[in-house]
N, C-alpha and C positions, 0 to 999 in steps of 0.2 A: 463350499462354493456359495459365495455370494449371489443374493435372490437376484435377479436381472435387474430389477428398480434400485438395485444399490451398485449399480459398476456406472462406473464415471461413461458420459455421455462423450460422444464423439461428434464434433459439430465438423460439416462443411465446411469448405472455405469460402468468403463471401466472394463472390463474382459481383466484378464491376466491371460495366460496359467502356469498353475502350472506346473514348471518341476520339474523331480527327478534326482535322482543325484546317480551316480555309482562311487562308489571310488576307482582306484586302488593301489592296496599296492606292494610297494618292501621295499627291506633294506634301501638302503640309498634317494630313493629320486632325485635319478640327471639323472638318464637314462632311466632305460627301463617303469617306472612307466610314468614319465614327455611325453613321447612319446606317451604313452598308452591314455593319459590325453587330450594332442592336436591330437592326429588322432582320437577320439571319438568327440571330441567337434567341429573341424571340418565337420563332416561328419554329423552326428546329425542336425547340423544347416542345411547341404546342403540340408537331406532328409524329415524334420521340423519335426524331433520329439524333443518329451515334456520332453526331458534329457540333463542334463548337464554330465560333467565329474570331479572331482578331483583326485588328487595323494596325498598320502602320505608316509612316512615313516614309516618302523616297527622299527628300527634301526639306526638311523642317526649319532648315534656317529661309528657307522662302516665306514662311507663315508670320512674315511682320506684322503683319496690320490684324493675323487674330488675336483675341482679347480673350483672356480666361480658358479653358480646360475645353469647352466643347461649343461649335455655333449656335447661336441664338437660332438661325434656321432652323438647324438638324435640333434642337429639343423643340420647337415647334412641331415640327415635322413628326416627332415619337410620339410628343400627346395628341396631338390629330388622331392619328394613329392607335390609340387607349398601350402605347409601349413607353413602359419607363424603362428610362437609361438608366443603366448597371455603371456604366462606367464614365458617369456625368463628370464628375472633378476627377477622372485619372489624366494628366498632364498628355501631349504631345509627346512620341516616341518614337525613335528613327529606327529604321528598318536594318537586325542586321543579315548577315551572312547564317544566322544560326536561325533565324524566326524562317525565312527560306529554307534551310534544309530541314527544316523538323514539323514543316506545311506541308501538307498532302495535297493541297489543293491550292490555287496564287490568283487572287485577282485582283489586276488593277483596273481603274474607275476609267482611265481616258488614255486609248492607244497612242493616239499623239503628241498626247504629253509626256506619258511615263515609259513610254519603249524608249526612249531617249534616255530617261534617264537610269533606266534599267542598264542598257549598253554602256552606258559611264561608271555608275556606280557597283552596279554589278556584272560585270561580263558573262558571259555563257550564259545568265538567267532568262534573257530577252524572250527565249523561244521554249520556253516551260512555262509562259504564265496564261492565263485568258486574261484576253483583255474586252471591256467594255468599250464605249461614247460615252460616256457622260461627261460636258466638258463643265469646267468648273462655274465661279460664279463671275465672271467674267464674259463666259459664251451665254452661260444660261440661266435664268431665271432658278431661282431655290428651288419655287413649287415645280418648274419641269425635270429640273436634274433629279430631285429624290424621287418624284414618282419616275422618272425612268427605272429608277435603280429600285423603286417598290418593286416595279415589274420583275426586273432580271434576277431579283429577288426569289421571285413567286418562281421561276421557271427554274432558278439553278435548286429552291428546295424541291419541287418536282423530281427533277433528276434523281439529285442523291435519295429521294425518298425509291422512286422506282429502281434503282441500283442495288439499296438498302433490301428490299422487299426480295428481290429476284434473289438477293445472295442467302436469303433465309431458309 
């Protein structure tokens, strides 16, 4: 019989943290939802949450005045918070039914603006969404809107951290 040290090593399979997904929806996927995605992902990683964010557009065709992949207001606000944009060069993406079906939590950035789009484009999903009240650039100054999102993200991360701790 071979000595213990000569026997093959049995490895435990690697355990991977299963990530849950929150998806942020806005109209053009250029400004508000992208900011929310980046800030959420930064804070979730910092706090050890098993969550990751994505963002999508509900009406990408309405972003005709958007230049480039990401709003300069978003980039500036991220830099002020020392958050490096991980998706700075990713072009806007339209929301699909698969995005909604695979998300664990869905947040639309402005109920007045986005509930109607949800009813129009994704019937029967409008009541499965958490709605915030952060208006677009034609309603709120970028500093005000992005600060409101920042506060909402803090509250969301806090809720998820509490739930994650309770589940352990």
